[in-house]
C-alpha distance (Angstrom), angle and dihedral (degrees) to the residues before:
residue distance angle dihedral
M1 . . .
A2 3.78 . .
D3 3.80 94.0 .
N4 3.83 90.9 56.7
Q5 3.81 90.6 52.9
D6 3.81 91.0 47.3
Y7 3.81 89.4 52.0
L8 3.81 91.9 48.3
D9 3.80 89.5 50.5
F10 3.82 88.9 50.2
M11 3.82 92.4 50.2
Y12 3.81 92.2 46.8
S13 3.80 90.0 51.5
I14 3.82 91.3 51.0
I15 3.81 92.8 46.0
G16 3.81 91.3 43.2
G17 3.79 89.9 50.5
L18 3.78 90.8 50.4
K19 3.81 91.7 50.0
K20 3.80 91.1 49.2
E21 3.82 90.9 40.7
T22 3.80 88.7 -129.5
L23 3.79 97.4 117.1
G24 3.77 105.7 95.2
G25 3.75 124.0 -166.8
I26 3.78 114.8 -83.4
N27 3.79 97.8 -165.2
N28 3.79 130.8 -45.8
L29 3.80 95.2 -95.4
V30 3.81 95.4 48.3
D31 3.80 89.0 45.1
V32 3.83 90.0 53.2
N33 3.79 90.0 50.1
N34 3.82 92.3 48.9
T35 3.81 90.0 47.9
I36 3.82 91.1 54.9
S37 3.82 90.0 50.4
I38 3.79 92.6 49.1
E39 3.81 94.8 45.0
T40 3.81 95.3 46.8
G41 3.80 101.4 29.3
L42 3.82 86.9 -129.8
P43 3.79 127.7 119.6
A44 3.80 116.3 -110.4
S45 3.79 138.5 -175.4
I46 3.77 131.4 -157.1
F47 3.81 120.8 -160.4
D48 3.78 134.7 -170.6
E49 3.80 102.2 -114.1
A50 3.81 91.6 -150.9
K51 3.83 86.4 63.1
T52 3.83 98.9 40.1
G53 3.77 99.7 38.1
H54 3.80 122.6 -137.3
E55 3.81 95.9 -66.5
I56 3.77 127.4 68.8
L57 3.77 131.4 177.1
L58 3.81 128.5 -152.6
R59 3.79 116.0 -149.1
H60 3.80 142.2 130.1
G61 3.80 118.9 -79.2
L62 3.78 115.8 -100.9
A63 3.80 125.4 -127.3
G64 3.79 110.2 -75.9
E65 3.81 96.6 12.7
S66 3.79 118.0 136.0
Y67 3.79 140.6 145.2
V68 3.80 139.9 -159.9
F69 3.80 111.6 -100.5
N70 3.83 104.4 -178.7
N71 3.80 143.2 32.1
A72 3.82 90.4 -100.6
G73 3.81 89.4 66.2
H74 3.81 97.1 -113.5
E75 3.81 114.2 161.9
I76 3.77 131.4 -148.3
K77 3.80 119.0 -149.7
L78 3.80 110.4 -131.1
T79 3.81 104.6 -166.9
D80 3.83 107.9 142.4
L81 3.83 93.9 -8.8
L82 3.80 119.9 125.9
V83 3.80 105.7 -102.4
V84 3.78 138.1 -174.0
C85 3.80 112.0 -137.8
R86 3.78 134.4 -163.1
R87 3.78 123.4 -149.9
S88 3.78 113.4 -99.8
G89 3.80 107.8 -178.8
E90 3.79 105.9 -58.2
F91 3.81 92.9 -21.2
W92 3.80 135.1 76.5
E93 3.81 114.9 -123.5
P94 3.83 119.7 -159.2
C95 3.79 113.1 -119.4
G96 3.81 105.5 161.2
N97 3.78 148.4 12.9
P98 3.81 137.1 178.6
V99 3.83 91.4 -84.7
K100 3.82 108.9 39.3
D101 3.80 135.2 0.5
A102 3.80 126.7 -140.4
M103 3.79 121.7 -101.6
I104 3.81 90.4 -128.2
T105 3.82 94.1 71.7
K106 3.81 103.8 28.4
V107 3.79 119.0 132.1
S108 3.80 121.1 -110.8
S109 3.79 139.0 179.3
Q110 3.84 87.2 -81.7
T111 3.83 94.4 56.4
T112 3.81 113.2 120.3
D113 3.84 101.9 168.4
V114 3.79 129.1 34.4
I115 3.77 142.7 -170.7
G116 3.79 113.4 -147.9
V117 3.79 122.9 -163.4
V118 3.81 126.1 -167.6
Y119 3.80 113.2 -167.0
A120 3.81 105.1 -143.1
P121 3.79 129.0 174.3
I122 3.78 117.2 -107.9
A123 3.82 88.0 -112.2
C124 3.83 90.5 71.9
S125 3.78 110.6 106.3
M126 3.80 122.2 -127.4
D127 3.81 88.0 -111.2
E128 3.83 90.8 55.8
L129 3.79 91.1 47.1
D130 3.80 91.4 48.9
Q131 3.82 90.7 50.1
I132 3.81 91.4 50.0
G133 3.81 90.7 48.5
M134 3.80 92.1 48.3
R135 3.81 91.0 49.8
Y136 3.81 91.4 48.2
G137 3.81 89.2 50.3
E138 3.80 91.7 48.1
L139 3.81 91.5 52.2
L140 3.82 91.3 47.5
R141 3.81 90.1 51.4
V142 3.79 95.2 47.2
Y143 3.80 101.4 37.3
G144 3.80 102.9 20.1
G145 3.79 98.5 43.5
F146 3.81 94.1 -125.5
R147 3.81 118.0 153.8
E148 3.79 99.8 -178.3
I149 3.81 119.6 56.1
S150 3.79 125.4 177.5
L151 3.82 120.4 -171.0
Q152 3.79 127.2 -159.5
V153 3.78 127.2 175.3
F154 3.80 119.4 -153.5
R155 3.78 117.9 -167.2
G156 3.76 123.2 -158.8
T157 3.75 123.9 -145.9
């Protein structure tokens, strides 16, 4: 699948940057998210909750859906990819996926609340998922300054 290769390329660029010591910190929250991905080998997203709202939906991208993922205005096509959506009126608007997240919900230095998503295969046990969630929460407390962490695990079928 193309999205798996894109994710592998992303992970290799992060790991390569770490080896070369050329990957600087982006901001604490993005760094926490990248740390979770590196430690677990799983893709992860972190969203500004003020921009996503309290509800998110996981589904596959619909034909023709896309979003801008960087300041240069590059778009990613989302057809058939797993996507995280935020509510937009009565509709659900894609704002993230395991490869690239949309500009509209990215965290910034003004972010005070976040929603973190780790995309794990169905083969992961509940214990593994709990451990990943606890580690994510620990990193958010230590490096993000969060005091209150709430974990939820959603399992697909």
